[in-house]
TORGURO-735698 format. One record per atom (N, C-alpha, C, CB): x, y, z. Coordinates in steps of 0.05 Angstrom, whole numbers, plus 5000, padded with zeros to 4 digits. Atoms other than C-alpha are relative to their C-alpha. Glycine has a CB too. Example, Ala and Ser with C-alpha at 12.3 -4.5 7.8 and 13.67 -1.06 7.14 Angstrom:
<recs>
501849765000524649105156501850245000498050015025498449764999527349795143498550225014500950094971
</recs>
This chain:
<recs>
501849944977221803216415501350205019499249745016498849804982222903836458499549925029498850284995500150074971223403846534497149985010501550215016502850004990216004026546498549764990498650254992501350245010213803456501500849765017500749954970499050234984218102976540498750005027503050015002501249994974215503216606497049954999500450285013502950035003208403196580499149715002499050114975500850284998208502436580499349935029502149824990500650054972208602426656500749735009497150055005499450284992211301716657503049934999498449814982497250065001218801776651501049955029501750234987498850074973223301556708500350255016502749864997499849774982223702006769502650144996499749915029497449875003231102136756500050184977502149794997500149835024230002396686498250245005499149844975502049794994224002786711501350225017497649895015498749804982228103126766502150164985501349865024498049855016233703296718498850214983501649804983501449805017228803636672498950235017497749864985501249784985225204026726502150175012498249885022497949834989231704246759501250184978502249835012498949845023234304466691498250244994500349824975501949795006228004866679500150225021497249904997500049804978228005196747502550155002499449865026497549865000235305366743500050214978502349814998500249815022233905696677498350245009498749884975501649774990228706116712501750205014497749915019498449824985234106406755501650194983501949845017498449825017237606726696498450134977502349854988501649885022231806896649498150205012498449784985501749794991226807456653497349994985501350284997502749975011219307516642499349774980499850274986500750235017218306816615497849845014502449824994502050184989212706306625500749714992497250084992499450275006214105566630497949825012502849925011502150194991209004996635501449735003497649994981499050274995211204336666497749815004502050005025502350194998206303766654500949745013498849954973499450264988206103126694498249965024502949995009501750064977202402776750501350095026499449705001498649934975207602866805502850084993499949775020497249915003214003276805501249985028500150304989498750044974218803086861502750144999500449695005497549864997224503526884501349925027499650314999498550094976229903316935502550165003500649694998497549864993235303726969500850214980502349795002499449795019234804296920498450255007499449924971501449744998232905036922498950064972501750235011501349955026227805116866499250304999497649824996500449715002227505846843498350074976502750154999501549875022222206206802501050284999496949985005498649755001226006816779498050244999501850014975501549754999223607536785498450044974501850245005501949955022217507686741499349764983501150224982500650245016217306966714497549865010502449815000502350164993211506476714500649714996497550094983499750295003211805726727497349885005502149895020502650144997205605296717500649705000498150074976499750294997205704576742497249884999501549925026502750115004199704176718499349785019499649914972500650214981200403636770500650085028501649754993499349954972202903576842503050045002499149755017497249954994209503856868500549905028500750304997499350114974212803466925502950095006499749695001497349914991218703796961500949825023499950305009499150194980222503256998502550105014500549734988497649964985227903287051500650305003502449864987499249724997231603957046499350184976503050015004500849845023228304196982498650265008498249844981501149744994226304936983498850114974502150205012501249865023221405296936500250305006497149914995499849714997223206036928498850144976503050085003501449855022218806506887500950295003496949975001498849734998222407166873497950224995502250024979501749775002219607866868498250004975501750265001502049985022213207916826499849754983500650244983500250255015214007196802497549855008502549825005502550144996208106716797500649704997497850094981499950295002207805966811497249895004502149885021502750124998201305596796500449694999498250094976500050294998200604866818497149914999501549905026502850095002194204546794499349775019499449924971500550224981195003946839500650085028501749764992499449954973197403886910502950115003499749755017497349924993203504196943500749855026500350315004499150164977207103706989502750115008500149694994497549864992212504067029500949895027499550305001498950114975217203807083502050205012501449744995497949834989222104377090499250305000502549974983500349714999221005097067498950104973502750145006501049865023217205557019500450305006497049944994499649714997219306287009498750164978503150065000501249835019215206826975501150285004496950005002498949734998218707486960497850214995502350044979501949785003215308166953498549984973501450275003501650005025209508146903499749734988501250184981500250275012210207396891497349885005502249825012502650144997204106946881500549704998498050104979499950295001203606206897497149905001501849875022502750095000197105876877500049694999498450114975500250294998195705156897497149924995501049885027502750075006189504876863499049775016499749944971500950234984189404256906500450065030501649754993499749984971191404136979502950075007499249745013497349954989197304367021500549785021500250295012499550234983200303757055502850015012499649734985497450044987205903627104500149715010500550205023499950284991208002897115500249995031502449864988500050024972206802677186502849965011498349765009497450024988212802767231502250144985500749725003497949865016216403217181501350235016498850114975498949774985217703737235498850264990503050004998501149745008216304467229500750074971501150225019499649925028215404717158499850314999497949874981500049715002217205447144498650094975502950115002501349875023212505847099500350305005497049924998499549724997215106557092498850164977503150055002501549845020210707067056500650295005496949945001499349724997213407767045497550184997502250084980502349815005208808387046499350024971500750285011501349975026204308456985500349744984501350234985500150265013205607726967497449865007502549825008502550134995199807236965500449704996497850104981499950295000199306486980497149895001501749895025502850105002192806156957500049705001498750104974500550284999190605456975497149964994500949875027502850035008184205266938498849745010499750034971501050254988183704586971499950025030501749774991500050014971184804397043502849995010498449765011497450014988190504407092500349735014500450245020499450264988193803777118499149995030502949934998500650044971191603487185502450075017499149725005497549934986198803627204500650294998502349834990499549715004197704377197501550125023497350144996498449894978200704467266503049994994499449845025497150015007207304297233500950244984500549754984499249775016207104937192500850235018497650094982498949784985211305497220499950254983502949945011500449775017209106167192501850235008497150105001498549754995213206797185498550244990502849984988501349755009210407507181497149954992501550124977502750095006203207247185498250234994498949845022501849785005200207947182499850064970501050255014500149945029201707967107498349804985502850004988501750195014197307357092497350124995499749755017502649895007190607487060498049764998500150154972500249844975186707367104502449945018497449955014497850044982191707447161499949725013500150215021499950264987194006767189500850035029501849824985498950004973196606567257502449825000497849915021497550154998202606187283499849714991501150015028500450275010199505527260499449984971497849865016500549995029198705737188497349884993502249844986502750105006191205637184499250084972497950095020500549935028190505627108497449884990502349904983502550125008183605317108498250184984498549905023501649815015180405947080500950024971500050285013499449965028179905977005500050294993498049844982499749715007182106646977499050044971502950105004501049955027178506936917502250124983497650195001498049895019183707006862498750214983501149774983501349825019178607366820499750285012497249904993500649744988177307926870502450115016497649995017497849924983184007966906501350264989502149785002499049745009186508686903503049994992499650215022497250025007193808446898500349904971501449815019499850135026192208096832499550214978498049774997500249815021193608636781501249904974501450275008498650115024197008166731498449784986502749895009501650205014191207726710500649725009500350024971499250274991193507136753497649825001501350025028502550165000186306896762499449894972497650165011500550095027185306876687502049794991500050254981497950195007191906516679499449735012502850115008500650264985189805996730497749854987499350065029502350145010182905846702500349924971497550175004499750075029185005856629501949764997501150244985498250225002190605366643498849745011502550065015501350244988186104896683497050044999501149955028502849915002179305116658498049775005499550114973501950224996176204426661499249975030501249744991500550044972176704436737499150265014502449895014500649754988175105166748497150045009500750224981502649914991169305436788500250305007499049845025499949724993167406156801497350085013500550174975497649914987167306486849501149785018499450255017498850204983172206076889499650065030503049974994500449924972170706466952497750205002502650135012502349824997164106786973499650055030497449874988500549914972163107177037497250125001502250205010502849925000155707237052499150115027498249774992501449934975151207557103497649815003499050304999502350174995145707157135497650094983499349985030502349935017139807127088500750034971498750255010499149995027144007207025500849734989502450204997499350255013145906656976502250044980497649874987497950005020151906496933499349824976502749915012500450175024151406236861502849934990498350164978497450105009157405806843499749864973501349805021500250115027158605616770502449844992499550234980497850155012162805086736500850144974499249704995499149885024167205376682499849814976502950105003500250205022166804736641497049964993501449735008502850015007160204776603499649894972498750285003500250115027161004336542497349854997502349814995502550145006154904016508500349715009499350024970500050284992153103336537501349955027501449844980498850024974156303476604497949975022501850245006501750034977153003246669501550105025498949715004498849884976154203546738498749885025499750315000501050084973153503326810501650165021500149695005498749844979155003826865500249855026498550275004499450154975158103556929500950195022502149784995498949854978159703806998503049935004498449955026497150034997166803817026500949715004500950175023499350284996166603077044499449834976498549895024500650155025164402876974497249884999501949794998502850105001157102726991498450164980498850025029501649875020152402876934497950175013498749804981502149824991147703466945497549954983500850304999502450085015140703236925498950224983497949905020501349815019137803576864501850204987497850145014498149795011144003996849501649874977501950115022498850145023145603726779500450194976498449764992499549815021146404366739502850105001498050235001497349894999152704746722500350225020500950094972500049814979150705256774498949885025498550264992500950104974149505146848499550255018502149805013500749774983146005636895499849905029497350134991500150084972147005596970500250245019502249805007499749804980146206017032501349895025497250135007498750134977149905527077503050014997499049715001497149995001157205587096501249724994501150115026498750265006162105047073501650024975498049784998498550035025166504807017498549814981502949895006501550145020163504546953501749954975497350154993498850055026165804226888498049854983502749845002501950145018162403916827501549784986498850214980499050235016163503236795499050054971499049735011500649935028163803366720500449754983501750244990499850245017162402796671499450084971498149785009500449955028163302846596501549784984501050284992498750205017164702296545501149775016502150124984499150224984165401766599502250075019501049784982497949924981170702156637498850185022502350164985501049854977169102426707502450125015498349835018497949874984173502926744498750205019502150144982500949814980172703376805501050284994500849915028499249725004172804126800501750095024497550194997498849884977176804576845497850075020501650264993502049944979173404756910499450295002501049895027500949724994169405376926499150015029497750094980500749974972168405626996498050225004502550055017502149804993162305987024500250055030497249894992499949924972163006367088497650185006502650165007502449844992156706637122500650145026497449815002499549844976158007197170497550055016501350274992502349944983153407297229499450304998500649925030500949725003149307937227500650155026497150014993499749844976151108497274497350075012501650264994502549934986145908737324499950295006499749835026500549734992142909417335498249995025498550174977501350024975140509547406497950235005502050015023501849774994137510247412500950244985500050065031499449745013137210947383498650225016499150004970501149784984135911617415500750274988501249985029499649725008135612367405500950155025497450124987498949864976140012757453498650275005502950054996501249734997135813397441497049985005500550164975502950024993129013127463498349954976499150235014501650065023126812997392499050244985497849835007501149765012125213717374502250214996497650125016498249785005129314257341498550224985502549914983501149785016127914937310501249994972500650285014498950005027128715007235502650164999497950134981497349885001136015157221501849905022499850305002498450114979138314807284500949724994498450005026499050275003141714127293499249835024503050004996500550204980140113507332502249795001497249864996498050214997145012997359498649745006502150075023501350264996142412297349502149795003498149934976498150214995145711657370498749735001501550055026501050274999145110907372502249825012499149894972498150194990148510307404499749744985499749955031500050255016150409667367502549845005499750074970497650164997155409107365502350094982499349714993497949915019159209427307499450304993500149834975500549735010159110077267497150034994501850064975502949945005152510417250499850164975498850155024500849845023149710657184497350135006499849824974502549844996144311197185498750044973500650275015501549975025138811217132497650175005499249724990502649865000132911657116498349874977500350314996501850125019126811417078498749755011501449944974500950254988126310717105502449845008498149844982497850174989130410167137501349834978498949825022499050205019131109687078501450134976497849834991498949885024132610157020500250305001498449924975499949714997133510847048502650124989499750075030497649865009138811367031501950035023499250294989498049984979145211327071500850295004502549834992499449724995146411997106502350035020497650145011497849974982152011837155500649735014499450215021499250244986155711327197501050085028502249854985498949954974157911257269497949985022501350275002501950044978154811167338498550265006501549915025501449754997153011907339500150164974501350175024500249855025150812367283498650275006498449844979501349734998149213117280498450054974502150225004501749965023143313257234498550265002498049764996501649755001139513887213498050004978501950244997502050015022133413707172498350254999498249755005501849785003128714227144497149945008500050094971502750094992122513817160500349775019498349924975500050234982120713287211500949754985497349965013498850235014124912677192500549775019502750094987499450244985125611967217502649884989497749794998497450125007132711677217500149715009502350165013499850284994134010927215502949925004498749834977497350094993140110647250500249704995500750075029499750285007142809977224502949935006499349944971497350094994148809607252501449894975500049785022498550075024154309487201502849895008500350244981497350124995160409027204501750054975499849695006498449935024165609327156501849774991501850245006498450235009169608677155498549814983501149865025501650185016163908267127498150144981498449825018502049865016159608807096497249955008500549944971502750084992153608537134498850225018500149735015501649824984148208977164498049845017498650214983502050134983143408807220497449964985499550165026502550065014136808507200497950215005498949735009502049804994132909057233501350275006498349925025499149734995133509807246498850105026499350194977501249844979132410257305499650284989501850015026500649745012129110917288499850225021497449994984500349774983129211607318499050234983502750085014501349795015124912197296501050275010497049985001499349724993127412917295497750184990502750094987502349835007121413387297501050294996497849995022499149735007122714067264497850195006501050024971501949794993119014647295500550244982500250095030499749775018117715207245500150255017497750024980499849764985119615897271497450165000502350184990502449845000114016357293500250244980499450115028500049775018111916947249498250225013499049934972501749784992108717627260499550184976501350165024500749825022105118097212499850285012497349924986499849734988107018817230498350204984502950095001501549785013102919437216501850234992497750095018498649765007104920147199501950085023498150234993498149934979111220367236499150275013502850034988501049774986109720887290501550264995500049945030498849744999111021637288499050145025499250174974500849874975111022007354501450275002500849835025498949744996112422707379502349995020497950205010497949984980118422927419498850015027501850244995500850014972118022857494498049785007498850275008501750234994114022217489501849765004497949944976498150214991117121607524499549734988499949985029500650275011113721027488498650024973498249845020501450035025111820837418499049714998501950064976501250265003107620247396500149914971497150005010500050125027108819787336497649824998502749854995502450175003102119507314500649744985497750164987499950245016101218797289497249884998502049795012502750115005095318427261499749705006499250054972500250294995097017687270502849885005498749874976497550164995102217167290499449714992501050035029500250295002103516437276502049875019500449904971498150144983106815927321499950085029502850044991500449924972104316257386502550115013499049765015497749884987110316697401499250135027501350214982500649894973110816937473501850245006500549795021498249784994116517437470501050134974502449905017498849875023119717947424502650145009498050214989497449874996126618247417500350214978502349804999499349795020128618907383502950065002498350265005497149955001135818987362500450264983501649764988499749745014137219717345502750014986499850245020497549985015142519907294501950205015499550104971498049844986148820297312499250295003502649994984500849724998145820977297498050045022498850104973502049984979139820857342501349965028497849794996498750044975144320587397501750255008501849754999498549764995148721207390498250235011501550104975501949804991142521627402498849935028497750044980500950084974141121247466498149775002498750235013501850235000136520687445501449755010498849954972498950254989137720027482498449764988499949995031501450245010136119337454498049905021502049784993502050114982129819027483500049704995497150124994499550295002131218287496497849845014502749935011502050194990125617777505497950135017501449785017502349874987120118257525497549844995499750304990502550155003113317947536498350124978498450005027501749915022108817977475497350095011499649774979502649894992102618407486498150004976500350285012502050015021096118407446500150254983497249965012500449795020095618827383502450174994497750175008497749825005101919237392502349945019499250305003497650054985109019207418501350265008502049824984498949744990112019757462502950034993499650015030497249935004118420107442500650245018500550084969499549814979121620507497502150204989501049875026498449785010124621187479502050085021498350254991498049924980131121397513499250245017502750054987500549774981130321857575497150094999501850234993502949925001122721837567499450194977499250125026500449825023123522217502501250275003497150034995498949734995126922817533502850024987500350065030497449955013132623087491500649834976502149975020499550175023131922577436499650164975498149755000500249855025133222857367497949894982502850004986502050105020127922827314501449844979498450244988498950175021128922317260498849725001503149995002501050285001127721587243502249825010499249924971498250184988131021047284499349714993500150045032500550275011131820337257501149775016501149994972499150254987132619637282498649764987499550005030501450245009130218927272498649875024501949804986501750124979124818557311499749704993497350145002500550295003124117807322498249915023502649845000501650124979118917407360501049725005496950004991498750244991120516777398498149835016502550065016501250184982117816157431502249865016498249794985498050134983121315777487499249705005500350145027500850284996117315127490498549914975498149975025498350214987117814577470503050034995499149734990497249955006124314857442500250304994501149824977499749725006127115557436500250044970502650125014500249975029125515807366499350294994497949814987500349715006126216517338499350044971502550155008500849935027123116827277502350134984497550195000498249845015126617177221500150285011499350004970499849734990128717897233498350184982503050105000501749825014123418407213501150295004497049985009499149724996125719127199497950175013500950124973501949814987122419647244501350275002499349895029499049734997123020397252498150165018500350144973501549824984120720937300500850284991500549965031499549735010120021647273499150195022498550064974500549804980120422227322499950274986502149995024500349745013117822907299499350215021497749994978500749784982116723597330497049995006500750274987502849994991110323697369498350164980499750115028502049875016103923917333500449954970500150305005499750065029106223617267499249714994502850054991500750285004103622907277497049965004501649815018502850054998096522707264499649735015498549994973500750254986093422187311497150015008501849955024502850024992086621947335499849785021498149954976500650204980084221567396497049975003501350065028502950044998077321257408499449895028499049814978501150104975073121107469497249894995499950215023502750125003066520727480498550045026500249704992501749964977060720817526500049765019497250064992499950244984061220097550501249784983497149925010498750215016065719527528498649735004502949975008501450254996061118987556497050054998500749875028502949945005053918977530498649744995499750194977501650225008048218507516499550014970497349995016500550015028046618277447497650184993499449714991502149825008042518817411500150275015497449885004499849744985044519367461501550204984501349955027498749785014046320037432502450105015498050234995497549904988053320307444501150224982502049775004499049765015056820957424503050015003498750265011497149975001064021027402500650304993501349814979499249725005067521707402502950024992499450185025497349965010073721917363501050275008500249964970498849754993078422457389502550044984500650015031497749965018083222727336502050195013499150114973497849824993089923067347501250104974502149875019499049885024092323547294498349914976502949934995501850085022086223367253499050234984497649865012500949775015084924077231497150075007500249954970502749904994078224427228497949814991499650274986502150185010074523887190501249734993498550124976499050265006077723207197497849814991501549885024501950205007074322607165500649745014500049954969499750254984073121937199499049764984498650025027501050255012072521227173500149785022501749924975500150204979070120727225500249724988497350025016499550275009072119997219499249805021502949974992500550234983069619337247501749774989496949935000498150225008074918787245501550084975498449744996498449895022079019227198498550044974502349824995501649965024073219277148498450265004498049764996501449744999070319967132497049965004500550164975502949994996063320117158498850224982499350065030501049825020059520437101498250225012498449854979501849794993056321117112500550125028497349914999499549894973059321267181502650164998500249775022497649845005064121857174500350235021499850124973499849794979063222287237501749905023497250085010498350074977067022297303498649815019500850265014501450194983061621877335498849774983497750145016500950245014059221177316498149855019502349824990502050134984052820887344499149744986497550195006500750265012051120147333498849825021502549874987501350194982046719607364500149724990497150095005500050275012048518997322502849875001499250024971497450124998055418817347499949715010501750175019499750284990057618097360502449995018500449804976497950034981062217847413502749984987499549745017497150015008069817957404500550174974500949724995499449835023069018447345501750235009497350104987498149794994074418977342499250254984502949914993500849755011072719707330502450194999497750135016497949805003077720227303499150224982502649874990500849775016077620887267502550114986498750225017497949875015081921207212499250294996500449854972500549715002082321967216501850124979500350145028498549855020084522407158499950295007499049944971499949724993086923107177499850174975502650065016500049815023085523707133502250215003497350144998497749824998091824057158502249924980501149995029497850065018097724117111502649985017500350224979497450024987104723917132500149815024500850265010499950194978102723397184500849734990497249985014499150285007105622697184498049815012502849945011501850214991102222037199497150054992500249975031502749925009096222257158499449834975499950304993502050034978091521887155501249845024497549864990499150124976092221637226498049785009500450215023501750224991089520977254499950005031501049734990500449994971086620957324500849745014497150065006499850244985087320457379497649814993500050065030502150205005082919827376498649935026501249744986501650084976077219667424498649734993497850225007501350265004074918937430497649985018502049775007502650004986067618867450499449725011497850094981501150244988064618347497497050024998500949975030502850005005057518197474498849745011499350044970501250244988053517727519497449934986499650045030502550075013047817327489497650045018500049704992502449974984040617447511499149735010497850144983501150264990037316917555497749904982499050035029502150125016032516437522497350085010500249694999502749924992025016597523499049825022498149994976501150154978021816387589502149935021498849754991497950064981028516317624500050215022502849984987500049814977028616627694502950045008498349885023497349934992034916997711499950095029501250234981500049924971036317027786501150285004501549805017498949734993037517707818502949975009498350135022
</recs>
């Protein structure tokens, strides 16, 4: 019979038992990367330093009791798994990277005095049961390295998830449950948000097994008789497992339910409106951090975090702010929303670029329509135009039908040629918003080489059905210029002379004329006239008396 067989009986005298366990542990101090299993109900150590050597593993299937001056030391990267309780009166030391897993309870005999539990950085001490009522007797060292961090009273009541612990890169959880699989449950630790639920499963699932789930005090939970148990309530739970007439209790699982953070308000620092291409600064207040979503509150797309966020959407967008506690992973039950309205930039449809003669101080850029109700325009001339004396025109008031361009020195001394720039229109309310840049040009030519035409009318305000006469006056039209009259930019058929007589106009119709010169060598041919907008008043109804 070998040593492990002898220890496996669990009923030999305490003296022989101690001799065996001391022998095994002393062997640990000189061996490397070994695993030893010690079976028995209770292992008692007295006045000895028990060492689990570096990289070694010790598994004790029962309870380990450290009496008097006995010390348990677990060296670097070593593992000690105790399936039962750990009863300690003196001291436990965990070196760097060491793991101590206690499947039962951590106890200190009453009146034992302070018990030192020293855990080095990156080491881990797991208690899957409960802590003795004498937990005030525990004296912790370097508590910041505990997972979760402890305090000076060694509050080890929290169960730590072996399965998910980031320090466990050596399969310690698998080693634990495979060695004591009958008692295993998973997960051993669940951290929930309010409204969520944990599903705890017994690892022992043999045919013919019955189950009864219990709370931490051992009270049966009504109706919970399957191998799984679902709960949304905090607490510690275990399952009574019965098979073949034998009943045993599983290890405990703990459920922690974190309170939900709260979101208070959300706002838009820019009044809720931006121009396309701009940014808005939105913010919110909450008890914790803030997640920002678009789409909806419950399943939107995360676009940022923090109490303030700079956003630049292309279209009007609603952002949902939700409080988030990074320690628990819980979000607030509700959201606060803020909408960023995106104003599209105004537009303008420009006409033919103007050509003017020398010595003329103003040119006009025609336009046919706008969108977005722009109120101002800006012309930014290029370097060549500025060198010739042109000055940028900033935020000039928008006028109907055409935009004035001012020639340097009233046109005196300006060289002939084409001068270029870009034009943009702008709105200022509810937010400043500028259009794209439209290329513009002004061509200046010698006198008597530019064709043009202007029109006048006998009366701009008439009654419906009243006859009115328009007259076109050409410049550089030659001996026989041709004319094409237009109403609202549509040609009037059959009217080709310098005069246009009509009695069927409607209110707000626009009259213009296109003149084609028969001279050779002239520019701006054909030329488009100015536009006259008519006011046509309706006739009074039959029998209506109009006062003088």
